[in-house]
C-alpha positions as CSV (number, residue, x, y, z in Angstrom):
1,X,140.0,-56.3,85.2
2,X,138.6,-54.8,88.4
3,X,137.9,-58.2,90.6
4,X,137.6,-55.4,93.8
5,X,135.0,-53.6,91.8
6,X,133.5,-57.0,90.3
7,X,133.0,-58.6,94.3
8,X,131.8,-55.2,95.6
9,X,129.0,-55.8,93.2
10,X,128.3,-59.2,93.9
11,X,127.8,-58.5,97.4
12,X,125.9,-61.3,99.3
13,X,126.3,-64.0,96.9
14,X,128.7,-66.9,97.8
15,X,132.2,-65.8,96.5
16,X,135.1,-67.6,97.3
17,X,138.9,-66.2,96.7
18,X,141.0,-68.2,98.9
19,X,144.0,-68.8,95.9
20,X,144.5,-72.5,97.3
21,X,140.3,-72.9,96.6
22,X,140.3,-70.9,93.0
23,X,142.9,-72.9,92.5
24,X,141.2,-76.2,93.0
25,X,138.1,-75.1,91.2
26,X,140.1,-73.9,88.1
27,X,140.9,-77.6,87.2
28,X,139.0,-80.7,85.3
29,X,140.7,-84.0,84.4
30,X,142.7,-82.1,82.2
31,X,146.1,-83.8,82.8
32,X,145.0,-87.1,81.6
33,X,146.5,-85.4,78.9
34,X,150.8,-84.9,79.4
35,X,150.1,-82.5,76.4
36,X,147.5,-80.1,78.5
37,X,149.3,-81.0,81.7
38,X,152.0,-78.8,80.4
39,X,149.9,-75.9,78.3
40,X,147.2,-75.7,81.5
41,X,149.1,-76.7,84.8
42,X,149.8,-73.1,85.2
43,X,145.8,-72.1,84.5
44,X,143.9,-70.7,87.2
45,X,140.9,-68.1,88.1
46,X,140.9,-64.8,90.1
47,X,137.3,-65.5,91.7
48,X,134.7,-68.4,92.6
49,X,131.3,-67.1,92.3
50,X,128.1,-69.5,93.6
51,X,124.8,-68.5,92.3
52,X,121.9,-70.8,93.6
53,X,119.2,-69.3,91.8
54,X,118.9,-68.1,88.2
55,X,118.1,-64.8,89.1
56,X,122.0,-64.8,91.2
57,X,122.9,-66.1,88.0
58,X,121.9,-63.2,86.5
59,X,123.0,-60.9,88.6
60,X,126.1,-62.7,88.8
61,X,126.5,-62.3,84.9
62,X,125.7,-59.0,84.2
63,X,128.3,-57.6,86.5
64,X,130.6,-59.9,84.7
65,X,130.0,-57.8,81.7
66,X,129.8,-54.4,83.4
67,X,133.6,-54.7,84.4
68,X,134.7,-56.4,81.5
69,X,135.5,-60.3,83.7
70,X,135.7,-63.4,81.9
71,X,133.7,-66.1,82.9
72,X,134.2,-70.0,82.8
73,X,131.2,-72.2,83.7
74,X,131.9,-75.2,85.8
75,X,129.9,-78.2,86.9
76,X,131.8,-80.6,89.1
77,X,134.8,-80.8,87.0
78,X,134.7,-83.9,85.7
79,X,135.4,-83.0,81.5
80,X,139.2,-84.2,80.5
81,X,139.7,-81.1,77.9
82,X,140.9,-78.5,79.9
83,X,136.8,-77.4,79.3
84,X,135.7,-75.5,82.6
85,X,139.5,-74.4,82.8
86,X,139.5,-70.3,82.8
87,X,142.2,-69.4,80.1
88,X,141.8,-65.8,80.9
89,X,141.6,-65.8,84.6
90,X,137.9,-63.7,85.9
91,X,135.5,-65.5,87.3
92,X,135.1,-69.0,87.8
93,X,131.1,-69.9,87.7
94,X,130.4,-72.6,89.9
95,X,126.5,-74.1,89.0
96,X,127.2,-77.5,91.6
97,X,124.0,-75.2,94.1
98,X,121.6,-74.9,91.0
99,X,120.9,-78.5,91.8
100,X,117.7,-78.3,92.1
101,X,114.9,-81.6,90.8
102,X,112.4,-79.5,89.7
103,X,109.5,-81.7,88.1
104,X,109.2,-85.2,87.2
105,X,106.8,-86.6,84.7
106,X,106.2,-89.5,82.4
107,X,109.5,-89.6,80.0
108,X,110.7,-86.1,81.1
109,X,112.9,-84.2,83.9
110,X,113.4,-81.2,84.6
111,X,116.7,-80.2,86.9
112,X,119.0,-77.3,87.2
113,X,122.3,-77.8,86.1
114,X,124.3,-78.6,88.6
115,X,122.2,-81.7,89.5
116,X,124.3,-85.0,89.8
117,X,123.1,-87.2,86.7
118,X,123.0,-90.4,89.9
119,X,121.1,-88.5,92.6
120,X,118.5,-87.2,89.1
121,X,118.5,-90.6,88.7
122,X,117.8,-92.2,92.6
123,X,115.0,-89.1,92.5
124,X,113.4,-90.5,89.0
125,X,113.6,-94.0,90.4
126,X,111.6,-93.4,93.6
127,X,109.0,-91.2,91.8
128,X,108.0,-93.5,89.1
129,X,110.9,-96.0,88.1
130,X,112.3,-94.4,85.3
131,X,115.9,-93.2,84.6
132,X,117.7,-91.2,82.4
133,X,118.9,-92.3,79.1
134,X,122.9,-91.4,79.3
135,X,125.5,-90.7,81.3
136,X,129.1,-90.8,81.7
137,X,131.3,-93.2,83.1
138,X,131.8,-90.2,86.2
139,X,127.7,-90.8,86.9
140,X,128.4,-90.5,90.6
141,X,129.7,-86.8,90.6
142,X,129.1,-85.3,87.1
143,X,126.0,-82.6,86.8
144,X,123.4,-82.9,84.5
145,X,124.9,-78.9,82.9
146,X,128.3,-80.4,82.4
147,X,128.1,-83.5,80.8
148,X,125.5,-81.3,78.3
149,X,128.2,-79.0,77.6
150,X,131.3,-81.0,77.7
151,X,129.9,-84.7,76.8
152,X,129.0,-86.7,74.0
153,X,127.1,-90.5,75.0
154,X,128.3,-93.0,77.7
155,X,126.8,-95.5,79.3
156,X,123.5,-95.9,77.4
157,X,124.5,-95.2,73.9
158,X,124.0,-98.6,72.8
159,X,120.6,-97.8,72.9
160,X,120.0,-94.4,72.2
161,X,123.2,-92.7,70.6
162,X,124.6,-89.3,71.8
163,X,123.9,-86.1,73.2
164,X,123.8,-84.3,69.9
165,X,121.3,-87.1,68.5
166,X,117.5,-85.2,68.2
167,X,115.5,-86.2,70.7
168,X,118.3,-86.4,73.5
169,X,118.1,-83.5,75.2
170,X,114.3,-81.9,74.8
171,X,114.7,-78.7,76.6
172,X,117.5,-76.2,77.8
173,X,117.3,-72.7,79.8
174,X,120.1,-70.6,78.4
175,X,121.3,-67.6,80.1
176,X,123.1,-65.1,77.9
177,X,126.2,-62.5,78.6
178,X,125.0,-59.1,78.3
179,X,124.7,-55.4,79.9
180,X,120.9,-57.3,80.9
181,X,121.3,-61.0,80.2
182,X,118.6,-62.3,79.0
183,X,117.1,-66.1,79.9
184,X,116.1,-67.9,76.7
185,X,113.8,-71.4,76.1
186,X,116.1,-73.6,73.3
187,X,114.3,-77.0,72.3
188,X,114.9,-79.3,68.9
189,X,117.3,-77.9,66.4
190,X,118.1,-74.6,68.5
191,X,119.8,-77.0,70.9
192,X,122.8,-77.7,68.8
193,X,123.7,-74.5,69.3
194,X,124.7,-75.1,72.9
195,X,125.2,-78.7,73.3
196,X,128.5,-79.7,73.5
197,X,130.0,-76.0,73.4
198,X,131.9,-75.9,76.8
199,X,129.7,-73.1,77.5
200,X,131.1,-70.6,74.8
201,X,127.9,-69.3,73.8
202,X,125.5,-69.3,76.8
203,X,125.4,-70.2,80.5
204,X,122.7,-73.1,80.8
205,X,120.4,-72.5,84.1
206,X,117.7,-75.7,83.7
207,X,117.8,-78.8,81.9
208,X,114.9,-81.1,80.7
209,X,115.8,-84.4,79.5
210,X,113.8,-87.5,78.0
211,X,113.8,-90.5,80.8
212,X,113.5,-94.1,79.9
213,X,111.9,-97.2,82.1
214,X,114.3,-98.0,84.6
215,X,116.0,-101.8,85.1
216,X,117.6,-103.4,87.4
217,X,121.4,-103.8,85.9
218,X,123.6,-106.5,86.6
219,X,127.1,-106.2,85.9
220,X,128.6,-109.4,83.6
221,X,132.1,-109.9,82.7
222,X,133.4,-112.1,79.8
223,X,136.8,-113.8,79.2
224,X,138.5,-114.2,76.0
225,X,141.6,-115.5,74.8
226,X,141.9,-112.9,72.1
227,X,141.0,-109.4,72.2
228,X,139.8,-109.7,68.5
229,X,136.9,-113.0,69.8
230,X,135.6,-109.8,73.0
231,X,135.2,-107.5,70.0
232,X,133.2,-109.3,67.1
233,X,131.3,-110.9,70.8
234,X,130.3,-107.6,71.6
235,X,129.4,-105.9,68.0
236,X,127.5,-109.1,68.0
237,X,125.6,-108.8,71.3
238,X,124.6,-104.9,70.5
239,X,123.2,-106.6,67.6
240,X,120.9,-108.8,69.5
241,X,117.9,-107.0,69.4
242,X,116.3,-108.8,72.5
243,X,118.6,-108.9,74.7
244,X,118.5,-105.5,76.6
245,X,122.3,-104.2,77.9
246,X,123.5,-100.7,78.6
247,X,126.7,-101.2,78.6
248,X,129.3,-103.4,75.9
249,X,133.0,-103.0,76.5
250,X,135.7,-104.9,75.2
251,X,139.3,-104.5,76.6
252,X,142.0,-105.9,75.6
253,X,144.7,-108.0,77.7
254,X,146.8,-106.9,79.5
255,X,144.7,-103.5,80.8
256,X,142.2,-105.6,82.8
257,X,145.3,-107.6,84.3
258,X,147.4,-104.4,85.0
259,X,145.0,-101.5,86.3
260,X,141.5,-103.4,87.1
261,X,143.4,-104.3,90.4
262,X,140.1,-105.4,92.3
263,X,139.0,-107.8,89.5
264,X,141.8,-109.3,89.5
265,X,141.1,-112.7,91.0
266,X,138.8,-113.1,88.2
267,X,141.0,-112.7,85.7
268,X,143.6,-115.2,83.6
269,X,146.5,-113.8,82.1
270,X,146.4,-112.9,79.1
271,X,142.7,-112.8,79.2
272,X,140.7,-110.1,77.1
273,X,137.3,-109.1,78.5
274,X,134.1,-107.5,77.6
275,X,132.2,-105.4,80.5
276,X,128.7,-105.8,80.2
277,X,125.4,-104.2,81.8
278,X,122.4,-106.6,81.4
279,X,118.9,-106.3,82.5
280,X,118.0,-108.9,85.1
281,X,115.3,-109.8,83.1
282,X,117.1,-110.1,80.1
283,X,120.3,-112.2,82.0
284,X,119.3,-115.6,81.0
285,X,118.7,-115.0,77.2
286,X,122.0,-113.4,77.7
287,X,123.9,-116.4,78.9
288,X,122.7,-118.7,76.7
289,X,123.6,-116.7,74.0
290,X,127.2,-116.0,75.1
291,X,127.6,-119.9,75.8
292,X,126.4,-119.9,72.2
293,X,129.3,-118.0,71.4
294,X,132.0,-119.6,73.4
295,X,132.2,-116.7,75.9
296,X,133.4,-117.3,79.5
297,X,131.1,-115.9,82.2
298,X,134.3,-114.6,84.8
299,X,132.5,-112.4,86.7
300,X,128.0,-112.3,87.1
301,X,126.6,-110.1,89.9
302,X,123.9,-112.1,90.0
303,X,125.4,-115.3,91.4
304,X,128.5,-113.2,92.7
305,X,128.6,-114.2,96.8
306,X,128.9,-111.1,98.9
307,X,132.6,-111.7,99.8
308,X,133.2,-111.6,95.8
309,X,130.9,-108.4,95.6
310,X,133.1,-106.7,98.1
311,X,135.0,-103.8,97.2
312,X,134.4,-104.4,93.8
313,X,133.6,-100.7,91.8
314,X,130.2,-101.3,89.2
315,X,130.9,-102.4,86.2
316,X,130.6,-99.1,84.3
317,X,133.4,-97.4,86.6
318,X,135.4,-100.1,84.6
319,X,134.2,-98.1,81.2
320,X,134.6,-95.3,78.9
321,X,136.5,-93.0,80.7
322,X,137.5,-94.5,83.8
323,X,139.1,-97.2,82.3
324,X,142.2,-94.3,81.3
325,X,141.5,-93.0,85.2
326,X,142.2,-96.2,86.4
327,X,145.9,-96.8,84.0
328,X,146.8,-93.4,85.1
329,X,146.4,-94.5,88.9
330,X,148.6,-97.6,88.3
331,X,151.2,-96.3,85.8
332,X,150.8,-92.0,85.4
333,X,152.8,-92.9,81.6
334,X,149.3,-94.1,80.4
335,X,147.8,-91.4,78.6
336,X,144.2,-92.4,75.5
337,X,143.2,-91.1,72.5
338,X,139.3,-91.2,70.8
339,X,138.7,-93.0,67.5
340,X,135.5,-93.8,65.7
341,X,135.7,-96.6,64.0
342,X,133.3,-96.0,61.3
343,X,129.9,-98.6,60.3
344,X,130.1,-100.8,58.3
345,X,133.7,-101.7,58.5
346,X,134.3,-101.6,62.2
347,X,135.4,-105.0,63.4
348,X,137.8,-105.0,60.1
349,X,139.6,-101.2,61.1
350,X,139.0,-102.5,64.7
351,X,141.6,-105.3,63.9
352,X,143.9,-103.6,61.6
353,X,144.6,-100.8,64.2
354,X,145.1,-103.4,66.9
355,X,147.1,-104.9,65.1
356,X,149.8,-101.3,64.4
357,X,151.0,-100.9,67.4
358,X,152.0,-103.8,69.8
359,X,152.9,-102.8,73.2
360,X,152.1,-99.2,72.8
361,X,149.0,-98.9,72.0
362,X,145.8,-101.4,73.7
363,X,142.4,-101.5,72.7
364,X,139.5,-100.5,74.9
365,X,136.1,-100.3,72.5
366,X,132.5,-98.8,73.6
367,X,129.5,-100.0,71.5
368,X,127.1,-97.4,70.3
369,X,124.4,-97.2,68.0
370,X,125.1,-94.5,65.7
371,X,122.5,-92.6,63.3
372,X,120.9,-96.1,63.3
373,X,123.8,-98.5,63.3
374,X,125.7,-100.0,65.9
375,X,129.5,-99.6,65.6
376,X,132.3,-98.3,67.7
377,X,134.4,-95.7,69.4
378,X,137.9,-96.9,70.9
379,X,139.1,-95.2,73.8
380,X,142.4,-97.1,73.4
381,X,145.5,-96.2,76.1
382,X,148.2,-95.0,74.6
383,X,152.1,-95.6,76.0
384,X,152.8,-91.8,76.1
385,X,156.5,-90.9,75.0
386,X,156.6,-88.0,73.0
387,X,153.7,-85.3,72.1
388,X,155.8,-85.7,68.1
389,X,154.7,-90.0,68.8
390,X,151.0,-89.3,69.9
391,X,150.6,-86.9,66.6
392,X,151.8,-89.7,64.2
393,X,149.7,-92.3,66.3
394,X,146.4,-89.6,65.7
395,X,147.7,-89.2,61.9
396,X,148.0,-93.3,61.3
397,X,144.4,-93.7,62.1
398,X,143.0,-91.1,60.5
399,X,144.6,-91.9,57.6
400,X,143.2,-95.9,57.8
401,X,139.6,-94.5,58.4
402,X,139.2,-94.3,62.1
403,X,138.9,-90.2,62.7
404,X,140.3,-89.2,66.2
405,X,138.4,-86.7,68.5
406,X,141.7,-85.4,70.1
407,X,141.6,-85.3,74.2
408,X,144.7,-83.4,73.8
409,X,143.0,-80.3,72.5
410,X,141.0,-77.6,75.1
411,X,139.6,-76.1,71.7
412,X,135.9,-76.9,70.5
413,X,136.9,-77.7,67.0
414,X,140.4,-79.7,67.7
415,X,138.9,-81.9,70.0
416,X,136.5,-83.4,66.8
417,X,135.1,-81.0,64.3
418,X,138.6,-79.4,62.9
419,X,136.4,-76.9,61.1
420,X,134.3,-74.0,62.4
421,X,130.6,-74.6,63.7
422,X,129.1,-71.6,62.6
423,X,125.4,-72.5,64.4
424,X,128.1,-71.9,67.8
425,X,129.7,-69.5,66.5
426,X,126.6,-67.5,65.4
427,X,124.5,-67.9,68.7
428,X,127.4,-66.6,69.9
429,X,128.0,-63.6,68.5
430,X,124.1,-63.1,69.5
431,X,124.8,-64.3,73.0
432,X,128.2,-63.4,73.7
433,X,129.2,-60.2,72.1
434,X,132.0,-58.9,74.3
435,X,133.3,-62.2,74.3
436,X,133.6,-63.1,78.1
437,X,132.1,-66.5,78.1
438,X,135.1,-69.1,78.6
439,X,137.3,-67.9,76.5
440,X,140.1,-69.3,74.1
441,X,137.9,-73.0,73.8
442,X,136.3,-71.3,70.2
443,X,138.9,-70.5,67.3
444,X,136.3,-69.1,65.8
445,X,135.7,-66.5,67.8
446,X,139.4,-66.0,68.6
447,X,140.6,-66.5,65.5
448,X,138.6,-66.5,62.2
449,X,141.5,-66.8,59.8
450,X,143.1,-69.9,61.9
451,X,143.8,-72.5,58.8
452,X,142.8,-76.0,60.2
453,X,145.0,-77.7,58.3
454,X,148.1,-76.2,59.1
455,X,149.5,-79.1,61.7
456,X,149.8,-76.6,64.6
457,X,148.3,-76.9,67.4
458,X,146.1,-73.9,68.4
459,X,146.7,-72.0,71.8
460,X,145.3,-69.3,72.9
461,X,147.2,-66.3,74.3
462,X,148.8,-66.5,77.8
463,X,149.5,-70.0,76.5
464,X,152.4,-69.3,74.0
465,X,155.0,-69.8,76.3
466,X,153.6,-72.8,78.1
467,X,153.3,-75.0,74.7
């Protein structure tokens, strides 16, 4: 790998080889996982390259192909699984400056991959009162390309499901990693080749996303004496077809009391909560529904005083993986899992798993629509002791019918699929024949004979010693 020759080839482009900057840009939020922190702490690239246009992107990929230099794409680095970390060194491809919002029309927006979600919504709201359907809790900092390549759903999933559901991404333009890189237009079925593929089989250069009507969203927190009351309330609220919500997040005590520092003045000891974003026009109906089921509204942004609101984060920054982030800031021994409670038994499964690990696993749910039904994902907080115990907690969830999408693994397959995605692998063979795009993240490419039933963690070459 001749990085000096590559730099000469890329003269005139924005390049940074300052070791401190390179290491900073070689990281994401992998440290949410103590397992990944141990495995990936030493990982760094050799060079940061920041293209500003698709033409510059093509030039970078052609040069890296010519010199055999691996390329790992990066949005704003808000992912949690090491997906933006360069396991083989080489170039970290920083797409942050390909951030143009190119066009807005009824029901759709076209942007560069580096556009920040909050900036897209600001533009589409101003243009025509529209907003994106889905966003992660890192809405204010995450890029749209990174969300598509590394995310799965988030705020808005209660209405629209996940990113891989048909219609939630309209079109992607993707550049291949070949001697003469090509720009491909993907729509429909073909989008599944690159969504949630970590940039292993093509670099997203343009995104077309669907829009929905933008509303004024009101943050509300509802309190309950018992977590299962909060969970049942969340499920019932999600089934209220006439009440428009964007977020329904039950969280078990003592998580809010311990980790939501700015909200403590609203919380009673031992109180579990449900965090909600509800459309302003549906607020009266929402409050009537909440009274009917004996929920206690402990915070309502529509009626809160300026003093009460001062310094409070938005509701979505209490939810999804921001719940974990808030806990980690207080207690570094906390980590998390990602689970699914399948419909129609989600509440029974939630109750069973909530009781299984007292004082060790703390329940946190996100209600979503999945295949047309209301159900919930779990992002429970876990007091980490050992990797073996963490694996046992994962096994007990799965044995009880709750699939785990393991955030303590950096490969595509181990994170949730637990099998080869044949479509993504076949596309990689076409678009990245030398295997230079984000090496180490697709087991099917690195080790086609790998046995997923072995119980062992896959470690890419160079990481074995760290694991």
